[in-house]
C-alpha positions, 0 to 999 in steps of 0.5 A, spaced: 500 500 500 505 504 501 508 503 494 501 505 491 502 512 495 509 513 492 508 512 485 503 517 484 508 522 486 513 520 481 508 521 475 506 528 477 513 531 474 511 535 468 515 534 461 519 541 459 516 546 456 516 547 448 520 554 450 525 549 454 526 545 448 526 550 442 532 554 446 537 549 443 535 551 436 535 559 437 541 563 435 546 564 441 544 569 446 549 573 450 549 573 458 553 574 464 560 571 464 561 571 456 567 573 454 567 577 447 572 578 442 570 585 439 574 587 433 573 594 430 576 594 423 582 599 422 581 601 430 586 597 434 585 601 440 578 599 440 579 592 438 580 587 444 576 582 449 570 584 453 566 580 458 559 581 459 558 583 467 553 581 472 548 587 470 549 584 463 553 590 460 560 590 456 564 597 458 566 599 451 571 605 450 568 611 447 561 609 448 561 606 455 556 601 457 553 597 452 547 592 454 549 585 451 544 580 455 539 577 451 542 580 445 545 575 439 552 577 436 549 580 430 544 585 434 550 587 439 555 588 433 549 593 430 548 596 436 556 598 437 557 600 430 551 605 431 553 608 437 560 609 434 557 612 428 554 618 433 560 622 433 566 617 433 567 613 427 564 615 420 563 608 418 565 603 423 565 595 421 564 591 428 565 584 428 564 580 434 565 572 436 565 569 443 572 568 446 569 564 452 562 561 453 559 562 460 560 556 464 556 550 465 554 546 472 554 539 473 551 536 480 548 530 483 551 523 482 557 524 478 564 523 479 566 530 480 561 535 481 562 542 479 563 548 474 566 546 467 567 550 461 562 550 455 563 547 448 558 548 443 555 542 440 556 539 447 550 534 450 548 532 457 552 526 456 559 529 454 558 534 460 557 528 465 563 525 462 567 531 463 565 531 470 568 524 471 562 520 469 556 517 473 557 515 480 555 508 482 548 510 484 546 515 478 540 514 474 543 514 467 537 515 463 535 522 464 537 528 468 534 535 470 536 541 467 535 548 469 536 554 464 535 561 463 530 562 457 527 569 456 529 572 463 525 566 466 529 560 470 526 553 468 527 546 469 526 540 465 527 533 465 531 531 459 534 525 456 542 525 456 542 526 448 539 533 449 544 539 447 547 543 453 547 550 453 552 555 456 549 557 463 546 550 464 545 547 470 545 539 470 543 535 476 544 527 475 539 524 480 540 518 484 536 512 482 531 509 486 533 501 486 
């Protein structure tokens, strides 16, 4: 009878939302912790690496704080070029690439829980391998992933073949039996 009382609790976990799954096919959006290599053509004094700060901005010479959180690389390139055109450069050519992505976090039943570097194309299974693999008590079929989508923090249970996004927190649960 006690098992019957426990089992309904197992089925109440809802699958991840549509937005959660679609986030992996959207263009990369910037957030705190991303380090960017920004090049302004023929302007070596402006070309450098810049980090998106906790507030979601980059401090750029001449134009000051530029909002970067939630922006794609092309949108940020355009925003910087427009600000530079306002009295500093005639026709700035700005290009941006991600120098270092924000970290991912792997917790729970893994060999070495912690903070790890994100690599584009990484899957949950790759992240678990980087974290030392599964512990002997790990549930190996699916994991809980917490990710920020459109400013909202969502958690969903996903298979280990799903892609990881920069900033994700992966939690490997303990198996029941």
